[in-house]
C-alpha positions as CSV (number, residue, x, y, z in Angstrom):
1,M,-13.7,-2.4,1.8
2,N,-14.6,-6.0,2.3
3,A,-12.1,-8.9,2.6
4,A,-12.4,-9.9,-1.0
5,T,-11.7,-6.4,-2.2
6,E,-8.7,-6.2,0.1
7,V,-7.3,-9.4,-1.3
8,A,-7.9,-8.3,-4.9
9,V,-6.3,-4.8,-4.4
10,A,-3.3,-6.2,-2.5
11,T,-2.8,-8.8,-5.2
12,G,-3.0,-6.1,-7.8
13,F,-0.3,-4.1,-6.0
14,R,1.9,-7.3,-5.7
15,S,1.6,-7.9,-9.4
16,W,2.1,-4.3,-10.6
17,F,4.9,-3.3,-8.3
18,G,6.6,-6.7,-8.0
19,I,6.4,-6.8,-4.2
20,G,5.7,-9.6,-1.7
21,P,2.6,-10.1,0.3
22,A,3.6,-8.2,3.4
23,P,4.5,-4.9,1.6
24,A,1.4,-5.3,-0.6
25,R,-0.8,-5.6,2.6
26,L,1.0,-2.6,4.0
27,L,0.4,-0.5,0.9
28,F,-3.2,-1.6,0.9
29,K,-3.6,-0.4,4.5
30,L,-2.0,2.9,3.8
31,Y,-4.1,3.3,0.6
32,S,-7.3,2.4,2.4
33,E,-6.8,5.0,5.1
34,A,-7.1,7.8,2.6
35,G,-4.3,10.1,3.7
36,N,-4.7,9.6,7.4
37,F,-1.6,8.7,9.5
38,V,-1.7,5.1,10.6
39,A,0.0,4.0,13.8
40,V,3.0,1.6,13.5
41,E,1.2,-1.1,15.5
42,E,-1.8,-1.0,13.2
43,L,0.4,-1.2,10.1
44,C,2.3,-4.2,11.5
45,A,-1.0,-6.0,12.3
46,A,-2.4,-5.3,8.9
47,A,0.8,-6.5,7.1
48,G,1.4,-9.4,9.5
49,I,4.9,-8.3,10.3
50,A,7.0,-7.5,13.4
51,R,7.7,-3.9,14.2
52,V,11.4,-4.4,13.5
53,A,10.5,-5.3,9.9
54,L,8.2,-2.3,9.2
55,T,11.0,0.2,8.5
56,W,12.5,-2.1,5.9
57,H,9.1,-2.6,4.2
58,V,8.4,1.1,4.2
59,C,11.8,1.7,2.6
60,Q,10.9,-0.8,0.0
61,L,7.6,0.9,-0.8
62,R,9.4,4.3,-0.9
63,Q,11.7,2.9,-3.6
64,I,8.9,1.7,-5.8
65,L,6.4,4.5,-5.4
66,I,6.9,8.1,-6.7
67,D,9.1,10.3,-4.7
68,E,7.9,11.2,-1.2
69,A,4.7,9.2,-1.6
70,I,4.8,8.1,2.1
71,D,4.9,10.6,4.9
72,T,6.3,10.0,8.4
73,G,4.1,11.4,11.0
74,P,4.3,12.2,14.7
75,G,4.2,9.3,17.2
76,S,5.6,6.6,14.8
77,A,2.9,6.7,12.1
78,Y,2.9,6.7,8.3
79,R,0.5,7.8,5.6
80,L,0.2,7.6,1.9
81,N,-0.1,11.2,0.8
82,E,-2.1,12.4,-2.2
83,E,0.6,11.8,-4.7
84,G,1.0,8.2,-3.5
85,A,-2.8,7.7,-3.5
86,R,-3.0,9.0,-7.0
87,E,-0.3,6.6,-8.2
88,C,-2.2,3.7,-6.5
89,R,-5.5,4.7,-8.1
90,A,-3.8,4.9,-11.5
91,V,-2.4,1.4,-11.0
92,L,-5.8,0.0,-10.0
93,R,-7.5,1.7,-12.9
94,Q,-5.0,0.3,-15.4
95,L,-5.3,-3.2,-14.0
96,G,-9.1,-2.9,-14.2
97,E,-8.9,-1.8,-17.8
98,E,-6.6,-4.7,-18.6
99,M,-9.0,-7.2,-16.9
100,L,-12.0,-5.8,-18.9
101,A,-10.0,-6.0,-22.1
102,A,-9.1,-9.7,-21.4
103,A,-12.7,-10.6,-20.6
């Protein structure tokens, strides 16, 4: 995805879930990796946060997403599983429909 799409999707996540910019960027990174485990360092870089803050942000996302939407993997990695990806797709679809209706 290009930078404009990344910003639009992360902004949509922020609006829908009522989260700040860092967890929205984190959720976007997990969503964009399509079920693959993403290393902690890569997630921190994408979200613009320190490693010590990552656990807190992942906990926040786990509270707002459906149960067990984020898996913890080997070697300090996380992934958005199929249920989580399905929820994110539904959110983006709904936001798109609302934008079209408003146009």
